[in-house]
C-alpha angles and dihedrals in degrees: 000000000000090000092066115103117249113239115223099224125148117196120235104250130195105227089224094050116127102171139038145199115233135186146127138269119218118196118188133189108213137182102235097173099116124067122220091018129098110261118250117246110232101172141343140200122197115198114198117205094006098179121211124349136288090065117197114227140175119192113197118211139171111255089215088067091061121091109198090215093058131082121239131190140182119238124192134192132179116208125191119231091260090057098258115141110243099175141000125174116248096190125077113243104197119209144175104011136056093033094305121141127256 
């Protein structure tokens, strides 16, 4: 994880604030080619203390793990510090192959 770039983001803070909500953002690159089968995890980035959305991310992967005939998508989840799920995407965001962006 130390190879990941550090994002220079400063949260917007109310000068009278005396509490905060903390959590993590997990972004996964998955092979979602096959139906009715669990998708294969290709790579993952976990961002602790992500600040406000939108959260910048950069998931590193090995190009040798990518089959140009397969379909890949990015999945994201935000988890509160107590482990409760705050957000998970419910739409497929296709990347890398078949003319999709990186």
